[in-house]
Each structure stands twice: as structure tokens, then as C-alpha cells.
N, C-alpha and C positions, 0 to 999 in steps of 0.2 A: 861729763857734764853736758856735752853736746847731744848725747843720747837723751838724757833728762829732759833738757830744755825743749828739745824738737820732738821728743816723745809726748811731753805734756801739750804743746801747741798742737801737734796732730791729732791727739786724742780730743781736744776741745773743738778742733775744726769738724771732726767727725760728729761730735754732739751737735753743733749746729746745724750741720747738714741734715740730722736725723730728727731733731726735735719736733718739726712741724709735721713730718709724716707720722711719726708715733701719736702726737696729741689728736690728729684726725682719726687715725685708726682706733686708738685707745677709746675714744669717746663714740664715734658713730659706727665703727666697724667698716669704714670704708678705706680701702687701700688706695690712696691717691697717686697713681702711677704719672699723673702731671707734675709731681713735686718738684723734679728736676728741671721741667721746662719753666715752672714759676720762678725757679732761682734764677736762671737764664734770662727770663723776661724781665725781671726786676733791674738786674744790672744793666741790660740794654736800654731800658726805659729811662734810667737814671743818667747814662751817658747821653741819650738824645736830649733830654731836658737841660742838662748842662751846655752841650756843645752846639745844639740846633736852636734851642731856644733861649740861651743865656740865662737860665734859673740858676741861682745859688747851690751849691753842692747839697747842703742840708736839707734844703726846701726839696730838690729835685729827689733826694732819698726818701723823705716822708711821702712825696707824692707817688712814687713807686710802690712804697709798701701799701698805701691806700688803695690804689688802683688795682693792684694784683690780688689783695684781700677783698676787694669788692668784686672781682672777676670769680673768685673762688665761691663766694657767696651765692652770685647768680648761676653759677655753674651747676650748683646743687640743685636750685630751683628749676632751672631750665632743662637739666638733662638726668642729675641724678636721682630726683626724687622719683622719676618713673621707673628706676631700675632697682629701688631699694629691695633688698633680699636676694637678688640675682647676683651672687658674689662674681661668677665669671663676666657677666655682662658689665659689671662696675669696673671690673679691670681692664676689659677690653675699652670701654668708654673713656676712661682716663688715660690710658696708654694712647688712643687715638687722638685725644686732646693733645696730648704731649707731642706726638710726631707731628702733628699740624702745625703747632706753635714753633717748633725747633726748625722744621723744614722750611717754614715760610721765612724765619729769620735767617736762615742760611741762604735762601732764595735772595733776600734782600742785601744780602752780603756782609751781615754783622758778624765778622769773623776776622782775627788777625791782630797784630799788634797795634794797629790804629785805634782800636776800641779797648781802652785801658782806663779803669778808675782811679782817681788819685789817692793816695794814701791820706787818712784822716790826720795822722801825725807822722811827719817825716823825721828821719833821723834814726840812731841806733844807740844802744847801750852795752857795755862789756860786762858779761857775767862770767866770773872766773876767767878762763881762756878764751871764751866764745862771745861773738858779737851777736846781738839780737836786735832787730828793727823794732821800733815802737808800735808798728801796726800789728806785728804779733802778740806784743804784750797787751795791747789794746783788746785783740781777738780773744785771748784768754779772759780779760776783764769781763768784757759783754757775755761771752758764754757762760761764766759763773753769775753774772747779773740777771741774765735770762732765766737760769734754773731757779734763783731765788724768786724772782718775779713770778714765774709759773707756779710756784708752790704757794706763794702768798695769794695769788689770784684764785687758785682753784680751792684755798681754804678759807679765804676771806670775803670774796665777793658773791654776789647772788648769782651771776652768771658761771661763775667758777664752780659754785656749789652744785649748779644744775648739771653742768659737764659731769661731775663726779656721781651725781646721782644716775644719770643715764648710763654712765660706762659701768656701774655697779649693779644695777637692776632696770632695766628699761620700763618693764611693765609696772612695777612699783611707782617708778618716777612719774610715769604718765598718770597713774591713779591719783597723783597728787598734785596734778596739775601742771605738771611740765611738759612743754610742748616738744616733742622728740624731733620733729623736723626741723623746727627753728634751731634747736641745740646741734644738730647735724651740720645744717648750714652755717652756722657760726664757728663750729669746729673747723669745717673745710676753710672758712674764710681767715680764721686764726691761724691755721697750719699754712696757708698759702702765704701770708704775711711773714711769718717766721722763715719760710724759705728765702724770701726777698731779703730780710735782715741777714741770714747767713751769707747770702751773695754779696751783699754790700760790704760786709766786713772781709770775707775771703778772697773776693775778686781783686781787690787792689794789689794783691801779691802776685798776681799774673795778669795775663791780657785775657779778654773776653773771647771765647771760642764757642760756637754753637755746640760741638761735641760734648761740652760738659753738662749740657741738659740731660744726656744719658748717663753720663759718669756719675753725676750726683745722684741720680736715681738708684744705681747700682750700690753706691757706698751707703746710703740711706737703708736700702733693704738688707744689705750685709749686716749693718750694726742691729738693725731691727730683729733680723732673724737669730743672730747670736744672743742677744740681750733679752728679746721677748719684745714684739711688735708693740704691744699696748703698755709697756712698763718703763717708766722714765727711770728707775735706778737700775733696770736692765741695760738701758740705753748707755748710762753712764759707766757702768762695768764693762760691756762690750766695747766701748769707744777706747777705754784704758788698754784693754786687751790688744785689739786691732792696732790702735794708734801706736804704742809701743813696739808691737811686734812688727809692723812695717818698717819703723825707724831702725831696729835692731837689724833686720834683713837687709835693708838699703845699706847700712853701715858695714856689715861684715860680709855681705855676699853681693847681691847686685840689686839695684833700684828697681828692675823689670821683675823681680821676684815678689814685690810687694803685693802683687794682684793674685799671685798664687796663695800665699799667706792668708789673704781674705777670703778667697774661694775655698782653701783647705779648712778655715774655721767655720764656714757655713756647712760644709760636708759631716765634718765631725759633730757639730752641735745638732744637726738634723739626725744623725745617727744615733747620738747618746740621749738627747733631751729635744726631741721636735718642736716643744713650745718654747725653747730658748731658755736661758739661765734664770730669768725671773717671770717667764711667760706663764699665764693662768690657764691656759687650754688644755684639755684632756690629752694624757698620754695614751699609747696604743692600748694598754692593758686595761685603762678604764674606759676607753671607746669601744672595746669589744664586748 
């Protein structure tokens, strides 16, 4: 029962960590290596708003989501627009942005048990012989709600349909009057906001440490590579595989081997199917 419960919560945690990264890459083709830094920044901004400015928790969370989403929007117009089509330069630029954000926060001392976000719902419930806190149950509920929301958003709204159009065929979408740059900027903004939402749900389970900015990026990349960076169904399947794999290894071997499981999965999938389980990029025999 513990493996099932914590396997599910760990899998949903990985989904939340990866959704924003996958959304941005799937729509604009931009690999946002600042994703983990945005996750961290959102958590710290929320803490500052609450503890230094006295703003209520919910309002602090909403402000953080809005500010980081806006930062992602202007990051595209101020920097990424000039690098469009230069994949290596895009990676370097977003990675440099991440390092600047994380290291500045580290320099300012935002690390340790002092910086903790409170749980949205305190308490726990017994399921079988296992006790599960309400925050983890809320995490699973929010993860499922986000997936449903993104499906409805991309299939029922004008902006969402433009996202799908650009991701499917950019040239045809442009010929129909869809502005690819605005769509890409919005996708980076949405992805950044999703990173903050993930942080606000996951961070109350522990303390805020600047190192998690790098850890979240690695987790998002691992899930994306295994499932297919641009595929939401792939992200779900990969999260289940890695989520349960990590819990099984931690339970029967050692917790330190969780990282080995993640890296081994990346190596195997790159050797067998480089585009990921549900990836759409051409395999070697198609590229040659």
C-alpha cells in the first residue's frame, strides 16, 4: 500500500515538475533551462510576500505566479526572440538565466529550514496501514486538475488552439494569421507560471533550498527525455515509470539509488528510442 500511495504521489510530483517545461518546448521548440530557477523563484517570492510584507498566503501565491509568468513573457521578447532558430544559443541563454537567478538567491541567503512554505491543508489521513498527509492528497488533486485544465484550454480556447496550431505546423499557422512570436512568448509565460504552481504545491513538503533549482531542471529533463519532450501523454507515462521506479528502489534497496534509476532510464530510452516513448522527432533511420 505504501508503494502504491507514494508511487502515485511521486509520479504526480514529477508531472507537475515537467508540465511547464513540456508545454513551452512542445509549442515553441524552446528548451527552457531556466525552468527550475522559476520554480525556486516562485517559492521564494511567496515566502517574502508572506513573511516580509504580511500579504496573505493565497494572494502571495497568486502574485508569485503572475510575476514569474510575466518575467517569462518579457524574457522571450527581451532575449529569446533574438536567438530564435539557434538551438544551442537558446539553451545557453536560458541556462545562464537560471544560474544568475539561482546564484543571486543563494548569495542573498535564501536557503535552509528558515524558508518554509506552510501546508495548504494540515493534518493526515490513514489509508490502509499508511498515513498520508493532506498536502500530498492535495498535490495529486491539483496535478489531475491541471492536466484536465490544460486539455480543455488547448481544445476549447482561442489561445489554446493557436498553441496547438503552431506546434503542429508553424508555417501553416502563420499563413492563417497566427503570430508565432506572440504564441511562443505566451507559451514561455505559461510554462513559467506552471513551474511556480508546481513549486507552491511541492515545496510545503520540505524547506526551500537554492539547490532545488538545478534538481527540478534535471527531473524535468529526465521525464521529458523518457516520455517525449513535446508530448503530454508521454510525460504522464514517463512520470509513472520513473515515479514508481524511484519508490520501489528506495523501498527495497537504498534511497540514494533513485538518481541511478532516473539516469539509467534516460540512457536506455536514448539507446532504444531517442525521441522518447511518445516523441515525434525522427529516429536515426529516418534522419539518415
